[in-house]
C-alpha positions as CSV (number, residue, x, y, z in Angstrom):
1,M,45.3,-20.0,-5.1
2,R,41.6,-19.9,-5.7
3,A,39.4,-18.0,-3.3
4,S,36.3,-19.8,-2.3
5,V,33.0,-18.5,-0.9
6,P,32.5,-19.1,2.8
7,P,30.6,-22.3,3.4
8,A,27.7,-20.6,5.2
9,F,26.9,-18.5,2.1
10,G,27.8,-20.6,-1.0
11,P,28.1,-21.9,-3.4
12,V,24.4,-21.9,-4.2
13,S,23.0,-24.0,-7.0
14,S,19.7,-23.4,-8.6
15,T,18.2,-26.3,-6.6
16,S,19.6,-25.6,-3.2
17,S,20.5,-22.8,-0.9
18,T,22.8,-22.6,2.1
19,P,21.4,-22.9,5.6
20,A,22.6,-19.4,6.6
21,I,20.9,-17.7,3.6
22,S,17.7,-19.7,4.1
23,R,17.5,-18.7,7.8
24,L,18.0,-15.1,6.9
25,Q,15.4,-15.2,4.2
26,K,12.9,-16.9,6.4
27,R,13.5,-14.4,9.2
28,L,13.2,-11.4,6.8
29,L,10.0,-12.7,5.3
30,A,8.5,-13.2,8.8
31,E,9.4,-9.7,9.8
32,A,8.2,-8.3,6.5
33,R,4.9,-10.0,7.0
34,E,4.5,-8.5,10.4
35,V,5.3,-5.0,9.1
36,V,3.1,-5.3,6.1
37,E,0.2,-6.5,8.2
38,Q,0.5,-3.6,10.6
39,W,0.9,-1.1,7.7
40,S,-2.0,-2.7,5.8
41,G,-4.2,-2.6,8.9
42,F,-3.7,1.2,9.0
43,V,-6.1,1.5,6.0
44,S,-9.1,0.4,8.1
45,A,-8.2,2.8,10.8
46,L,-7.7,5.5,8.2
47,A,-11.1,4.9,6.7
48,K,-12.8,5.2,10.1
49,W,-10.8,8.4,10.8
50,E,-11.9,9.8,7.4
51,D,-15.5,9.1,8.3
52,D,-15.2,10.8,11.6
53,H,-13.1,13.8,10.5
54,L,-13.5,14.5,6.8
55,L,-17.2,14.0,5.9
56,D,-18.5,17.2,7.5
57,N,-16.6,20.2,6.1
58,P,-13.0,19.4,7.2
59,T,-10.6,22.4,7.7
60,P,-7.8,22.9,5.2
61,E,-5.4,22.0,8.0
62,V,-7.1,18.6,8.6
63,L,-7.1,17.9,4.9
64,A,-3.5,18.9,4.5
65,D,-2.5,16.6,7.4
66,H,-4.6,13.8,5.9
67,K,-2.9,14.2,2.5
68,A,0.6,14.2,4.0
69,T,-0.2,11.1,6.0
70,V,-1.6,9.2,3.1
71,E,1.4,10.3,0.9
72,R,3.8,9.1,3.6
73,C,2.0,5.7,3.7
74,L,2.2,5.4,0.0
75,A,5.9,6.2,0.0
76,F,6.4,3.5,2.6
77,G,4.4,1.1,0.4
78,R,6.6,1.8,-2.6
79,F,9.6,0.9,-0.4
80,L,7.9,-2.4,0.6
81,S,6.9,-3.2,-2.9
82,F,10.3,-2.7,-4.4
83,G,11.5,-6.2,-3.6
84,M,8.1,-7.8,-3.6
85,E,7.2,-7.0,-7.2
86,K,9.7,-9.4,-8.6
87,P,8.2,-12.5,-10.1
88,D,10.4,-14.8,-8.0
89,F,9.4,-13.2,-4.6
90,P,8.8,-16.2,-2.4
91,D,5.5,-14.9,-0.8
92,P,3.0,-13.8,-3.5
93,E,0.3,-13.4,-0.9
94,L,2.3,-10.8,0.9
95,A,3.1,-9.0,-2.3
96,E,-0.6,-8.9,-3.1
97,M,-1.4,-7.5,0.3
98,V,1.1,-4.6,-0.4
99,S,-0.4,-4.0,-3.8
100,A,-4.0,-4.0,-2.5
101,T,-3.0,-1.6,0.4
102,Q,-1.3,0.7,-2.1
103,S,-4.5,0.8,-4.2
104,A,-6.7,1.6,-1.2
105,L,-4.4,4.4,-0.2
106,Q,-4.3,5.8,-3.7
107,D,-8.1,5.7,-3.8
108,S,-8.2,7.6,-0.5
109,L,-5.9,10.2,-1.8
110,R,-8.0,10.7,-5.0
111,M,-11.3,10.6,-3.1
112,W,-10.4,13.3,-0.6
113,H,-7.9,15.5,-2.6
114,T,-9.1,15.9,-6.1
115,P,-11.4,18.7,-7.2
116,R,-15.0,17.9,-6.4
117,M,-17.9,18.3,-8.7
118,S,-20.0,21.4,-8.2
119,K,-23.6,21.2,-7.1
120,A,-24.7,22.6,-10.5
121,E,-22.7,19.9,-12.3
122,S,-24.1,17.2,-10.1
123,D,-27.7,18.5,-10.7
124,R,-27.1,18.6,-14.4
125,I,-25.8,15.0,-14.5
126,L,-28.7,13.7,-12.4
127,A,-31.2,15.5,-14.7
128,V,-29.7,13.9,-17.7
129,C,-29.6,10.4,-16.1
130,F,-33.0,10.6,-14.4
131,P,-35.1,13.0,-16.5
132,D,-38.5,11.8,-15.1
133,E,-37.4,12.7,-11.5
134,S,-36.8,16.4,-12.1
């Protein structure tokens, strides 16, 4: 006796899918969009927070909290992008939103948590680039 796939789930040809799988996929994509939009919106809030708290001599504790927060957001983004980076992902706009948000978060991490140029090095570069203004 041959076992068959339950009708709700298969068989699936390359040109059709079953109603149950289609409904699940549609629901998952809608929920994923909502999650991605909330997570992506965090970048704007983070930029404002950075302006308010990191521009004027932040404490090491504030910098450490910021770094941990951004790293956690990046990890969440890696989780989101895992399935979305496939070429056949059905919502390329959503995948691009995840990629752009990841890039913005990586930029934030680099901008605030890599060694900064010293004043002497900055002055030297400015003098080389703008010799008439020294």
